[in-house]
All heavy atoms as a GROMACS GRO file, in nm:
protein
  579
    1MET      N    1  16.789  -6.842  -7.611
    1MET     CA    2  16.878  -6.790  -7.709
    1MET      C    3  16.997  -6.886  -7.733
    1MET      O    4  17.064  -6.870  -7.821
    1MET     CB    5  16.911  -6.655  -7.683
    1MET     CG    6  16.893  -6.558  -7.801
    1MET     SD    7  16.975  -6.405  -7.788
    1MET     CE    8  16.844  -6.310  -7.716
    2GLY      N    9  17.022  -6.969  -7.634
    2GLY     CA   10  17.124  -7.063  -7.650
    2GLY      C   11  17.259  -7.001  -7.661
    2GLY      O   12  17.294  -6.919  -7.570
    3ASN      N   13  17.340  -7.025  -7.758
    3ASN     CA   14  17.477  -6.969  -7.768
    3ASN      C   15  17.485  -6.843  -7.848
    3ASN      O   16  17.588  -6.813  -7.896
    3ASN     CB   17  17.568  -7.064  -7.821
    3ASN     CG   18  17.596  -7.194  -7.734
    3ASN    OD1   19  17.591  -7.184  -7.619
    3ASN    ND2   20  17.631  -7.316  -7.790
    4HIS      N   21  17.376  -6.787  -7.866
    4HIS     CA   22  17.367  -6.660  -7.957
    4HIS      C   23  17.437  -6.545  -7.868
    4HIS      O   24  17.435  -6.551  -7.749
    4HIS     CB   25  17.224  -6.609  -7.986
    4HIS     CG   26  17.171  -6.703  -8.099
    4HIS    ND1   27  17.123  -6.822  -8.071
    4HIS    CD2   28  17.142  -6.672  -8.217
    4HIS    CE1   29  17.066  -6.878  -8.181
    4HIS    NE2   30  17.082  -6.785  -8.284
    5ILE      N   31  17.499  -6.451  -7.942
    5ILE     CA   32  17.565  -6.340  -7.871
    5ILE      C   33  17.511  -6.204  -7.919
    5ILE      O   34  17.455  -6.194  -8.042
    5ILE     CB   35  17.716  -6.347  -7.887
    5ILE    CG1   36  17.752  -6.349  -8.050
    5ILE    CG2   37  17.772  -6.471  -7.825
    5ILE    CD1   38  17.903  -6.342  -8.067
    6VAL      N   39  17.527  -6.106  -7.848
    6VAL     CA   40  17.490  -5.965  -7.887
    6VAL      C   41  17.621  -5.887  -7.902
    6VAL      O   42  17.705  -5.903  -7.808
    6VAL     CB   43  17.399  -5.903  -7.786
    6VAL    CG1   44  17.382  -5.748  -7.818
    6VAL    CG2   45  17.269  -5.975  -7.777
    7MET      N   46  17.643  -5.820  -8.001
    7MET     CA   47  17.772  -5.738  -8.025
    7MET      C   48  17.730  -5.595  -8.035
    7MET      O   49  17.632  -5.557  -8.085
    7MET     CB   50  17.836  -5.776  -8.154
    7MET     CG   51  17.888  -5.920  -8.153
    7MET     SD   52  17.972  -5.940  -8.315
    7MET     CE   53  18.053  -6.092  -8.277
    8LYS      N   54  17.809  -5.506  -7.955
    8LYS     CA   55  17.782  -5.364  -7.947
    8LYS      C   56  17.909  -5.295  -7.997
    8LYS      O   57  18.014  -5.332  -7.941
    8LYS     CB   58  17.746  -5.329  -7.804
    8LYS     CG   59  17.691  -5.193  -7.792
    8LYS     CD   60  17.802  -5.088  -7.760
    8LYS     CE   61  17.741  -4.952  -7.741
    8LYS     NZ   62  17.844  -4.857  -7.728
    9PHE      N   63  17.898  -5.205  -8.087
    9PHE     CA   64  18.006  -5.132  -8.129
    9PHE      C   65  17.977  -4.977  -8.111
    9PHE      O   66  17.871  -4.935  -8.145
    9PHE     CB   67  18.032  -5.153  -8.279
    9PHE     CG   68  18.067  -5.293  -8.319
    9PHE    CD1   69  17.970  -5.387  -8.351
    9PHE    CD2   70  18.197  -5.339  -8.299
    9PHE    CE1   71  17.985  -5.521  -8.376
    9PHE    CE2   72  18.235  -5.477  -8.330
    9PHE     CZ   73  18.127  -5.562  -8.365
   10GLY      N   74  18.072  -4.907  -8.072
   10GLY     CA   75  18.042  -4.757  -8.046
   10GLY      C   76  18.174  -4.680  -8.048
   10GLY      O   77  18.284  -4.734  -8.065
   11GLY      N   78  18.159  -4.548  -8.045
   11GLY     CA   79  18.270  -4.463  -8.035
   11GLY      C   80  18.358  -4.464  -8.150
   11GLY      O   81  18.321  -4.464  -8.265
   12THR      N   82  18.496  -4.496  -8.130
   12THR     CA   83  18.586  -4.500  -8.233
   12THR      C   84  18.569  -4.619  -8.322
   12THR      O   85  18.626  -4.609  -8.436
   12THR     CB   86  18.735  -4.499  -8.172
   12THR    OG1   87  18.749  -4.601  -8.084
   12THR    CG2   88  18.761  -4.362  -8.105
   13SER      N   89  18.508  -4.717  -8.284
   13SER     CA   90  18.483  -4.837  -8.374
   13SER      C   91  18.388  -4.795  -8.487
   13SER      O   92  18.383  -4.863  -8.585
   13SER     CB   93  18.439  -4.958  -8.299
   13SER     OG   94  18.301  -4.940  -8.250
   14GLY      N   95  18.312  -4.678  -8.473
   14GLY     CA   96  18.228  -4.629  -8.576
   14GLY      C   97  18.289  -4.499  -8.634
   14GLY      O   98  18.205  -4.415  -8.677
   15GLY      N   99  18.418  -4.475  -8.621
   15GLY     CA  100  18.470  -4.345  -8.657
   15GLY      C  101  18.501  -4.329  -8.798
   15GLY      O  102  18.521  -4.210  -8.832
   16SER      N  103  18.515  -4.433  -8.877
   16SER     CA  104  18.542  -4.421  -9.011
   16SER      C  105  18.496  -4.541  -9.090
   16SER      O  106  18.465  -4.638  -9.038
   16SER     CB  107  18.702  -4.404  -9.028
   16SER     OG  108  18.751  -4.536  -9.008
   17PRO      N  109  18.489  -4.529  -9.228
   17PRO     CA  110  18.439  -4.648  -9.306
   17PRO      C  111  18.537  -4.760  -9.277
   17PRO      O  112  18.499  -4.873  -9.274
   17PRO     CB  113  18.460  -4.593  -9.449
   17PRO     CG  114  18.425  -4.444  -9.433
   17PRO     CD  115  18.492  -4.401  -9.306
   18LYS      N  116  18.670  -4.738  -9.263
   18LYS     CA  117  18.769  -4.846  -9.244
   18LYS      C  118  18.729  -4.917  -9.112
   18LYS      O  119  18.728  -5.043  -9.104
   18LYS     CB  120  18.903  -4.792  -9.232
   18LYS     CG  121  19.008  -4.900  -9.203
   18LYS     CD  122  19.155  -4.828  -9.202
   18LYS     CE  123  19.261  -4.949  -9.168
   18LYS     NZ  124  19.392  -4.877  -9.163
   19THR      N  125  18.695  -4.850  -9.002
   19THR     CA  126  18.665  -4.921  -8.874
   19THR      C  127  18.524  -4.980  -8.878
   19THR      O  128  18.506  -5.084  -8.808
   19THR     CB  129  18.679  -4.812  -8.757
   19THR    OG1  130  18.586  -4.698  -8.776
   19THR    CG2  131  18.818  -4.769  -8.735
   20ILE      N  132  18.438  -4.926  -8.954
   20ILE     CA  133  18.307  -4.986  -8.978
   20ILE      C  134  18.320  -5.122  -9.043
   20ILE      O  135  18.259  -5.221  -9.005
   20ILE     CB  136  18.216  -4.892  -9.048
   20ILE    CG1  137  18.172  -4.779  -8.958
   20ILE    CG2  138  18.084  -4.979  -9.086
   20ILE    CD1  139  18.098  -4.667  -9.032
   21LEU      N  140  18.405  -5.126  -9.154
   21LEU     CA  141  18.431  -5.248  -9.218
   21LEU      C  142  18.498  -5.355  -9.134
   21LEU      O  143  18.469  -5.471  -9.139
   21LEU     CB  144  18.519  -5.224  -9.338
   21LEU     CG  145  18.456  -5.152  -9.453
   21LEU    CD1  146  18.549  -5.114  -9.573
   21LEU    CD2  147  18.334  -5.226  -9.520
   22ALA      N  148  18.580  -5.309  -9.036
   22ALA     CA  149  18.639  -5.412  -8.939
   22ALA      C  150  18.540  -5.463  -8.839
   22ALA      O  151  18.536  -5.575  -8.815
   22ALA     CB  152  18.750  -5.330  -8.858
   23CYS      N  153  18.444  -5.376  -8.803
   23CYS     CA  154  18.320  -5.429  -8.717
   23CYS      C  155  18.247  -5.523  -8.803
   23CYS      O  156  18.213  -5.630  -8.742
   23CYS     CB  157  18.232  -5.313  -8.694
   23CYS     SG  158  18.307  -5.190  -8.570
   24ILE      N  159  18.216  -5.502  -8.927
   24ILE     CA  160  18.145  -5.603  -9.005
   24ILE      C  161  18.224  -5.735  -9.012
   24ILE      O  162  18.160  -5.848  -9.005
   24ILE     CB  163  18.123  -5.544  -9.150
   24ILE    CG1  164  18.023  -5.426  -9.144
   24ILE    CG2  165  18.072  -5.658  -9.243
   24ILE    CD1  166  18.015  -5.344  -9.267
   25ALA      N  167  18.354  -5.726  -9.031
   25ALA     CA  168  18.436  -5.855  -9.031
   25ALA      C  169  18.423  -5.926  -8.902
   25ALA      O  170  18.415  -6.054  -8.907
   25ALA     CB  171  18.579  -5.817  -9.068
   26VAL      N  172  18.417  -5.852  -8.797
   26VAL     CA  173  18.415  -5.914  -8.652
   26VAL      C  174  18.270  -5.995  -8.651
   26VAL      O  175  18.262  -6.108  -8.609
   26VAL     CB  176  18.420  -5.814  -8.546
   26VAL    CG1  177  18.373  -5.884  -8.410
   26VAL    CG2  178  18.559  -5.763  -8.533
   27VAL      N  179  18.169  -5.929  -8.698
   27VAL     CA  180  18.045  -5.987  -8.698
   27VAL      C  181  18.031  -6.118  -8.788
   27VAL      O  182  17.993  -6.223  -8.749
   27VAL     CB  183  17.925  -5.896  -8.735
   27VAL    CG1  184  17.791  -5.960  -8.740
   27VAL    CG2  185  17.914  -5.781  -8.638
   28GLN      N  186  18.088  -6.105  -8.905
   28GLN     CA  187  18.089  -6.204  -9.005
   28GLN      C  188  18.170  -6.333  -8.951
   28GLN      O  189  18.136  -6.441  -8.990
   28GLN     CB  190  18.130  -6.161  -9.142
   28GLN     CG  191  18.043  -6.065  -9.207
   28GLN     CD  192  18.098  -6.008  -9.334
   28GLN    OE1  193  18.222  -5.988  -9.347
   28GLN    NE2  194  18.006  -5.972  -9.429
   29ASN      N  195  18.269  -6.307  -8.874
   29ASN     CA  196  18.362  -6.410  -8.829
   29ASN      C  197  18.332  -6.457  -8.689
   29ASN      O  198  18.411  -6.525  -8.625
   29ASN     CB  199  18.508  -6.367  -8.838
   29ASN     CG  200  18.549  -6.334  -8.989
   29ASN    OD1  201  18.517  -6.421  -9.069
   29ASN    ND2  202  18.610  -6.224  -9.009
   30ALA      N  203  18.221  -6.425  -8.637
   30ALA     CA  204  18.181  -6.458  -8.493
   30ALA      C  205  18.174  -6.624  -8.492
   30ALA      O  206  18.121  -6.682  -8.584
   30ALA     CB  207  18.046  -6.397  -8.452
   31LYS      N  208  18.219  -6.666  -8.376
   31LYS     CA  209  18.224  -6.804  -8.352
   31LYS      C  210  18.085  -6.867  -8.319
   31LYS      O  211  18.064  -6.978  -8.336
   31LYS     CB  212  18.327  -6.842  -8.236
   31LYS     CG  213  18.458  -6.796  -8.256
   31LYS     CD  214  18.552  -6.911  -8.308
   31LYS     CE  215  18.695  -6.866  -8.324
   31LYS     NZ  216  18.738  -6.854  -8.454
   32HIS      N  217  17.993  -6.781  -8.264
   32HIS     CA  218  17.858  -6.814  -8.225
   32HIS      C  219  17.763  -6.740  -8.311
   32HIS      O  220  17.798  -6.627  -8.357
   32HIS     CB  221  17.834  -6.784  -8.078
   32HIS     CG  222  17.934  -6.857  -7.989
   32HIS    ND1  223  17.913  -7.002  -7.964
   32HIS    CD2  224  18.033  -6.831  -7.914
   32HIS    CE1  225  17.999  -7.049  -7.884
   32HIS    NE2  226  18.086  -6.945  -7.853
   33PRO      N  227  17.641  -6.778  -8.324
   33PRO     CA  228  17.546  -6.709  -8.397
   33PRO      C  229  17.519  -6.577  -8.331
   33PRO      O  230  17.511  -6.559  -8.206
   33PRO     CB  231  17.411  -6.792  -8.384
   33PRO     CG  232  17.464  -6.941  -8.358
   33PRO     CD  233  17.590  -6.912  -8.273
   34VAL      N  234  17.497  -6.467  -8.406
   34VAL     CA  235  17.482  -6.332  -8.354
   34VAL      C  236  17.328  -6.307  -8.354
   34VAL      O  237  17.264  -6.307  -8.451
   34VAL     CB  238  17.549  -6.228  -8.440
   34VAL    CG1  239  17.532  -6.084  -8.393
   34VAL    CG2  240  17.696  -6.266  -8.448
   35ALA      N  241  17.271  -6.278  -8.232
   35ALA     CA  242  17.139  -6.238  -8.215
   35ALA      C  243  17.105  -6.096  -8.246
   35ALA      O  244  16.995  -6.069  -8.309
   35ALA     CB  245  17.094  -6.276  -8.078
   36ALA      N  246  17.193  -6.004  -8.212
   36ALA     CA  247  17.179  -5.874  -8.246
   36ALA      C  248  17.316  -5.790  -8.255
   36ALA      O  249  17.410  -5.839  -8.188
   36ALA     CB  250  17.090  -5.801  -8.132
   37VAL      N  251  17.314  -5.683  -8.334
   37VAL     CA  252  17.426  -5.600  -8.343
   37VAL      C  253  17.376  -5.461  -8.311
   37VAL      O  254  17.283  -5.409  -8.370
   37VAL     CB  255  17.496  -5.611  -8.480
   37VAL    CG1  256  17.605  -5.497  -8.491
   37VAL    CG2  257  17.537  -5.743  -8.525
   38VAL      N  258  17.434  -5.396  -8.210
   38VAL     CA  259  17.405  -5.256  -8.165
   38VAL      C  260  17.514  -5.173  -8.210
   38VAL      O  261  17.634  -5.195  -8.182
   38VAL     CB  262  17.380  -5.258  -8.009
   38VAL    CG1  263  17.344  -5.111  -7.966
   38VAL    CG2  264  17.285  -5.357  -7.969
   39VAL      N  265  17.481  -5.054  -8.276
   39VAL     CA  266  17.583  -4.972  -8.323
   39VAL      C  267  17.546  -4.827  -8.276
   39VAL      O  268  17.438  -4.778  -8.295
   39VAL     CB  269  17.582  -4.974  -8.484
   39VAL    CG1  270  17.696  -4.871  -8.537
   39VAL    CG2  271  17.608  -5.103  -8.532
   40SER      N  272  17.649  -4.761  -8.203
   40SER     CA  273  17.637  -4.632  -8.174
   40SER      C  274  17.663  -4.530  -8.278
   40SER      O  275  17.697  -4.563  -8.386
   40SER     CB  276  17.731  -4.597  -8.050
   40SER     OG  277  17.704  -4.681  -7.942
   41ALA      N  278  17.636  -4.398  -8.254
   41ALA     CA  279  17.670  -4.297  -8.340
   41ALA      C  280  17.820  -4.293  -8.384
   41ALA      O  281  17.897  -4.337  -8.302
   41ALA     CB  282  17.629  -4.161  -8.296
   42PHE      N  283  17.852  -4.246  -8.496
   42PHE     CA  284  17.995  -4.217  -8.529
   42PHE      C  285  18.062  -4.148  -8.418
   42PHE      O  286  17.994  -4.064  -8.351
   42PHE     CB  287  18.007  -4.142  -8.647
   42PHE     CG  288  17.985  -4.216  -8.785
   42PHE    CD1  289  17.991  -4.136  -8.916
   42PHE    CD2  290  17.956  -4.340  -8.787
   42PHE    CE1  291  17.957  -4.203  -9.028
   42PHE    CE2  292  17.936  -4.404  -8.920
   42PHE     CZ  293  17.938  -4.345  -9.032
   43SER      N  294  18.185  -4.164  -8.406
   43SER     CA  295  18.264  -4.091  -8.306
   43SER      C  296  18.245  -3.949  -8.313
   43SER      O  297  18.262  -3.883  -8.422
   43SER     CB  298  18.411  -4.135  -8.317
   43SER     OG  299  18.484  -4.066  -8.233
   44GLY      N  300  18.209  -3.884  -8.209
   44GLY     CA  301  18.196  -3.738  -8.201
   44GLY      C  302  18.056  -3.683  -8.250
   44GLY      O  303  18.025  -3.564  -8.216
   45VAL      N  304  17.975  -3.760  -8.308
   45VAL     CA  305  17.846  -3.712  -8.362
   45VAL      C  306  17.743  -3.677  -8.247
   45VAL      O  307  17.676  -3.585  -8.263
   45VAL     CB  308  17.790  -3.818  -8.456
   45VAL    CG1  309  17.643  -3.776  -8.497
   45VAL    CG2  310  17.875  -3.825  -8.581
   46THR      N  311  17.746  -3.752  -8.133
   46THR     CA  312  17.655  -3.724  -8.028
   46THR      C  313  17.693  -3.585  -7.973
   46THR      O  314  17.594  -3.508  -7.955
   46THR     CB  315  17.668  -3.825  -7.912
   46THR    OG1  316  17.638  -3.962  -7.967
   46THR    CG2  317  17.579  -3.793  -7.794
   47ASN      N  318  17.812  -3.546  -7.960
   47ASN     CA  319  17.848  -3.404  -7.911
   47ASN      C  320  17.799  -3.312  -8.005
   47ASN      O  321  17.760  -3.202  -7.981
   47ASN     CB  322  17.987  -3.399  -7.888
   47ASN     CG  323  18.031  -3.480  -7.751
   47ASN    OD1  324  17.945  -3.506  -7.665
   47ASN    ND2  325  18.166  -3.512  -7.746
   48GLN      N  326  17.813  -3.333  -8.143
   48GLN     CA  327  17.771  -3.246  -8.246
   48GLN      C  328  17.626  -3.233  -8.244
   48GLN      O  329  17.584  -3.107  -8.264
   48GLN     CB  330  17.819  -3.297  -8.380
   48GLN     CG  331  17.965  -3.284  -8.411
   48GLN     CD  332  18.004  -3.339  -8.551
   48GLN    OE1  333  17.961  -3.455  -8.581
   48GLN    NE2  334  18.075  -3.263  -8.620
   49LEU      N  335  17.547  -3.332  -8.223
   49LEU     CA  336  17.412  -3.321  -8.221
   49LEU      C  337  17.353  -3.242  -8.094
   49LEU      O  338  17.263  -3.157  -8.110
   49LEU     CB  339  17.339  -3.455  -8.210
   49LEU     CG  340  17.354  -3.548  -8.321
   49LEU    CD1  341  17.316  -3.688  -8.314
   49LEU    CD2  342  17.265  -3.475  -8.449
   50LEU      N  343  17.430  -3.259  -7.981
   50LEU     CA  344  17.392  -3.171  -7.869
   50LEU      C  345  17.424  -3.023  -7.896
   50LEU      O  346  17.336  -2.939  -7.854
   50LEU     CB  347  17.476  -3.222  -7.747
   50LEU     CG  348  17.436  -3.361  -7.690
   50LEU    CD1  349  17.534  -3.401  -7.584
   50LEU    CD2  350  17.297  -3.354  -7.637
   51GLU      N  351  17.541  -2.994  -7.961
   51GLU     CA  352  17.563  -2.852  -7.988
   51GLU      C  353  17.474  -2.796  -8.082
   51GLU      O  354  17.422  -2.684  -8.077
   51GLU     CB  355  17.712  -2.848  -8.047
   51GLU     CG  356  17.760  -2.710  -8.077
   51GLU     CD  357  17.896  -2.702  -8.149
   51GLU    OE1  358  17.960  -2.810  -8.164
   51GLU    OE2  359  17.937  -2.590  -8.169
   52LEU      N  360  17.437  -2.877  -8.185
   52LEU     CA  361  17.337  -2.833  -8.286
   52LEU      C  362  17.206  -2.810  -8.224
   52LEU      O  363  17.145  -2.695  -8.249
   52LEU     CB  364  17.321  -2.959  -8.388
   52LEU     CG  365  17.224  -2.934  -8.502
   52LEU    CD1  366  17.260  -3.025  -8.622
   52LEU    CD2  367  17.081  -2.968  -8.478
   53ALA      N  368  17.158  -2.890  -8.134
   53ALA     CA  369  17.035  -2.856  -8.068
   53ALA      C  370  17.032  -2.742  -7.979
   53ALA      O  371  16.932  -2.659  -7.978
   53ALA     CB  372  16.995  -2.996  -7.981
   54GLU      N  373  17.142  -2.722  -7.909
   54GLU     CA  374  17.157  -2.599  -7.823
   54GLU      C  375  17.151  -2.475  -7.909
   54GLU      O  376  17.079  -2.377  -7.874
   54GLU     CB  377  17.280  -2.597  -7.744
   54GLU     CG  378  17.303  -2.478  -7.655
   54GLU     CD  379  17.426  -2.495  -7.566
   54GLU    OE1  380  17.477  -2.598  -7.549
   54GLU    OE2  381  17.469  -2.378  -7.522
   55LYS      N  382  17.225  -2.466  -8.023
   55LYS     CA  383  17.228  -2.352  -8.121
   55LYS      C  384  17.089  -2.338  -8.174
   55LYS      O  385  17.034  -2.219  -8.181
   55LYS     CB  386  17.338  -2.365  -8.223
   55LYS     CG  387  17.468  -2.360  -8.159
   55LYS     CD  388  17.586  -2.366  -8.273
   55LYS     CE  389  17.717  -2.344  -8.202
   55LYS     NZ  390  17.808  -2.278  -8.294
   56ALA      N  391  17.036  -2.437  -8.219
   56ALA     CA  392  16.900  -2.420  -8.290
   56ALA      C  393  16.798  -2.368  -8.184
   56ALA      O  394  16.710  -2.280  -8.222
   56ALA     CB  395  16.853  -2.555  -8.347
   57GLY      N  396  16.803  -2.431  -8.062
   57GLY     CA  397  16.716  -2.381  -7.957
   57GLY      C  398  16.726  -2.236  -7.906
   57GLY      O  399  16.624  -2.178  -7.869
   58ASN      N  400  16.848  -2.189  -7.933
   58ASN     CA  401  16.882  -2.041  -7.907
   58ASN      C  402  16.865  -1.954  -8.022
   58ASN      O  403  16.894  -1.828  -8.022
   58ASN     CB  404  17.023  -2.036  -7.850
   58ASN     CG  405  17.039  -2.096  -7.712
   58ASN    OD1  406  16.954  -2.098  -7.636
   58ASN    ND2  407  17.156  -2.143  -7.689
   59GLY      N  408  16.812  -2.014  -8.139
   59GLY     CA  409  16.782  -1.937  -8.250
   59GLY      C  410  16.916  -1.898  -8.336
   59GLY      O  411  16.905  -1.804  -8.424
   60ASP      N  412  17.024  -1.968  -8.302
   60ASP     CA  413  17.153  -1.946  -8.364
   60ASP      C  414  17.153  -2.021  -8.497
   60ASP      O  415  17.165  -2.156  -8.492
   60ASP     CB  416  17.264  -2.001  -8.277
   60ASP     CG  417  17.401  -1.972  -8.333
   60ASP    OD1  418  17.414  -1.951  -8.460
   60ASP    OD2  419  17.501  -1.974  -8.254
   61GLY      N  420  17.147  -1.964  -8.604
   61GLY     CA  421  17.137  -2.024  -8.734
   61GLY      C  422  17.256  -2.114  -8.782
   61GLY      O  423  17.257  -2.177  -8.878
   62SER      N  424  17.364  -2.089  -8.697
   62SER     CA  425  17.483  -2.168  -8.737
   62SER      C  426  17.478  -2.314  -8.710
   62SER      O  427  17.561  -2.392  -8.750
   62SER     CB  428  17.609  -2.106  -8.658
   62SER     OG  429  17.607  -2.143  -8.524
   63TYR      N  430  17.371  -2.353  -8.650
   63TYR     CA  431  17.336  -2.501  -8.626
   63TYR      C  432  17.341  -2.572  -8.769
   63TYR      O  433  17.362  -2.694  -8.780
   63TYR     CB  434  17.216  -2.526  -8.552
   63TYR     CG  435  17.082  -2.507  -8.638
   63TYR    CD1  436  17.030  -2.617  -8.713
   63TYR    CD2  437  17.016  -2.386  -8.647
   63TYR    CE1  438  16.914  -2.597  -8.790
   63TYR    CE2  439  16.907  -2.370  -8.734
   63TYR     CZ  440  16.854  -2.481  -8.804
   63TYR     OH  441  16.748  -2.467  -8.886
   64LYS      N  442  17.299  -2.501  -8.872
   64LYS     CA  443  17.297  -2.557  -9.010
   64LYS      C  444  17.426  -2.604  -9.058
   64LYS      O  445  17.430  -2.705  -9.130
   64LYS     CB  446  17.234  -2.457  -9.105
   64LYS     CG  447  17.085  -2.426  -9.073
   64LYS     CD  448  17.026  -2.324  -9.174
   64LYS     CE  449  16.886  -2.280  -9.131
   64LYS     NZ  450  16.837  -2.169  -9.211
   65GLU      N  451  17.530  -2.543  -9.013
   65GLU     CA  452  17.664  -2.584  -9.054
   65GLU      C  453  17.698  -2.707  -8.984
   65GLU      O  454  17.762  -2.792  -9.051
   65GLU     CB  455  17.773  -2.480  -9.016
   65GLU     CG  456  17.749  -2.338  -9.086
   65GLU     CD  457  17.841  -2.226  -9.026
   65GLU    OE1  458  17.926  -2.268  -8.952
   65GLU    OE2  459  17.803  -2.112  -9.054
   66ILE      N  460  17.662  -2.733  -8.862
   66ILE     CA  461  17.685  -2.855  -8.796
   66ILE      C  462  17.605  -2.964  -8.856
   66ILE      O  463  17.657  -3.077  -8.882
   66ILE     CB  464  17.653  -2.840  -8.648
   66ILE    CG1  465  17.741  -2.736  -8.576
   66ILE    CG2  466  17.674  -2.985  -8.577
   66ILE    CD1  467  17.690  -2.696  -8.443
   67LEU      N  468  17.488  -2.934  -8.893
   67LEU     CA  469  17.398  -3.030  -8.959
   67LEU      C  470  17.461  -3.084  -9.087
   67LEU      O  471  17.463  -3.199  -9.130
   67LEU     CB  472  17.251  -2.976  -8.984
   67LEU     CG  473  17.151  -3.068  -9.051
   67LEU    CD1  474  17.140  -3.202  -8.970
   67LEU    CD2  475  17.017  -2.998  -9.068
   68GLN      N  476  17.512  -2.983  -9.162
   68GLN     CA  477  17.578  -3.019  -9.296
   68GLN      C  478  17.697  -3.097  -9.268
   68GLN      O  479  17.722  -3.189  -9.355
   68GLN     CB  480  17.615  -2.885  -9.373
   68GLN     CG  481  17.666  -2.912  -9.515
   68GLN     CD  482  17.572  -2.982  -9.601
   68GLN    OE1  483  17.453  -2.946  -9.611
   68GLN    NE2  484  17.610  -3.090  -9.668
   69THR      N  485  17.781  -3.064  -9.180
   69THR     CA  486  17.900  -3.152  -9.140
   69THR      C  487  17.863  -3.295  -9.114
   69THR      O  488  17.919  -3.397  -9.158
   69THR     CB  489  17.977  -3.087  -9.028
   69THR    OG1  490  18.015  -2.955  -9.058
   69THR    CG2  491  18.094  -3.170  -8.980
   70ILE      N  492  17.754  -3.307  -9.029
   70ILE     CA  493  17.715  -3.456  -8.986
   70ILE      C  494  17.657  -3.516  -9.124
   70ILE      O  495  17.700  -3.632  -9.139
   70ILE     CB  496  17.602  -3.442  -8.885
   70ILE    CG1  497  17.666  -3.382  -8.751
   70ILE    CG2  498  17.539  -3.576  -8.860
   70ILE    CD1  499  17.552  -3.350  -8.651
   71SER      N  500  17.583  -3.455  -9.190
   71SER     CA  501  17.529  -3.507  -9.311
   71SER      C  502  17.628  -3.553  -9.416
   71SER      O  503  17.634  -3.663  -9.471
   71SER     CB  504  17.431  -3.414  -9.390
   71SER     OG  505  17.381  -3.468  -9.497
   72THR      N  506  17.731  -3.472  -9.440
   72THR     CA  507  17.835  -3.488  -9.532
   72THR      C  508  17.917  -3.614  -9.494
   72THR      O  509  17.957  -3.699  -9.557
   72THR     CB  510  17.922  -3.370  -9.552
   72THR    OG1  511  17.840  -3.263  -9.603
   72THR    CG2  512  18.045  -3.397  -9.638
   73ARG      N  513  17.941  -3.623  -9.362
   73ARG     CA  514  18.022  -3.730  -9.304
   73ARG      C  515  17.953  -3.864  -9.325
   73ARG      O  516  18.015  -3.960  -9.359
   73ARG     CB  517  18.041  -3.711  -9.155
   73ARG     CG  518  18.136  -3.814  -9.089
   73ARG     CD  519  18.159  -3.776  -8.942
   73ARG     NE  520  18.244  -3.887  -8.882
   73ARG     CZ  521  18.268  -3.896  -8.754
   73ARG    NH1  522  18.220  -3.800  -8.675
   73ARG    NH2  523  18.339  -3.987  -8.704
   74HIS      N  524  17.816  -3.874  -9.305
   74HIS     CA  525  17.754  -3.996  -9.320
   74HIS      C  526  17.747  -4.026  -9.480
   74HIS      O  527  17.762  -4.142  -9.514
   74HIS     CB  528  17.608  -3.993  -9.263
   74HIS     CG  529  17.620  -3.994  -9.108
   74HIS    ND1  530  17.659  -3.888  -9.028
   74HIS    CD2  531  17.598  -4.098  -9.028
   74HIS    CE1  532  17.657  -3.936  -8.911
   74HIS    NE2  533  17.620  -4.068  -8.901
   75LYS      N  534  17.717  -3.935  -9.563
   75LYS     CA  535  17.707  -3.953  -9.702
   75LYS      C  536  17.838  -4.005  -9.752
   75LYS      O  537  17.852  -4.102  -9.829
   75LYS     CB  538  17.665  -3.835  -9.777
   75LYS     CG  539  17.516  -3.796  -9.757
   75LYS     CD  540  17.488  -3.667  -9.823
   75LYS     CE  541  17.351  -3.624  -9.798
   75LYS     NZ  542  17.313  -3.484  -9.852
   76ASP      N  543  17.945  -3.946  -9.709
   76ASP     CA  544  18.090  -3.992  -9.756
   76ASP      C  545  18.121  -4.129  -9.708
   76ASP      O  546  18.166  -4.211  -9.778
   76ASP     CB  547  18.195  -3.897  -9.697
   76ASP     CG  548  18.190  -3.753  -9.764
   76ASP    OD1  549  18.124  -3.738  -9.869
   76ASP    OD2  550  18.257  -3.658  -9.708
   77ALA      N  551  18.076  -4.160  -9.583
   77ALA     CA  552  18.103  -4.308  -9.535
   77ALA      C  553  18.012  -4.402  -9.621
   77ALA      O  554  18.072  -4.508  -9.652
   77ALA     CB  555  18.052  -4.309  -9.386
   78VAL      N  556  17.892  -4.370  -9.656
   78VAL     CA  557  17.820  -4.463  -9.746
   78VAL      C  558  17.873  -4.477  -9.872
   78VAL      O  559  17.898  -4.588  -9.922
   78VAL     CB  560  17.672  -4.413  -9.760
   78VAL    CG1  561  17.590  -4.489  -9.856
   78VAL    CG2  562  17.591  -4.412  -9.619
   79LEU      N  563  17.927  -4.370  -9.942
   79LEU     CA  564  17.992  -4.386 -10.062
   79LEU      C  565  18.124  -4.454 -10.062
   79LEU      O  566  18.150  -4.531 -10.156
   79LEU     CB  567  18.011  -4.242 -10.121
   79LEU     CG  568  17.888  -4.151 -10.154
   79LEU    CD1  569  17.921  -4.015 -10.201
   79LEU    CD2  570  17.810  -4.227 -10.269
   80GLU      N  571  18.187  -4.442  -9.947
   80GLU     CA  572  18.325  -4.514  -9.939
   80GLU      C  573  18.300  -4.667  -9.921
   80GLU      O  574  18.364  -4.753  -9.968
   80GLU     CB  575  18.409  -4.456  -9.827
   80GLU     CG  576  18.554  -4.516  -9.830
   80GLU     CD  577  18.637  -4.442  -9.735
   80GLU    OE1  578  18.625  -4.323  -9.714
   80GLU    OE2  579  18.724  -4.517  -9.677
   0.00000   0.00000   0.00000
């Protein structure tokens, strides 16, 4: 791979469209060729998914509210 680098972004670096754009700028301005970019879930989404799974597994229909929150957050980020 030579001088290629791997970049990993997670947590608060994926917390909002503004911080995602900052990550993109870091990748675009890298001094070495980028072999791969790894991106974690938006900040807090992993915990939301765990809560959603627990509620759904217990037959608690309120998991749908969490799913809607996650969905809306991602759609809003794409639109922004």
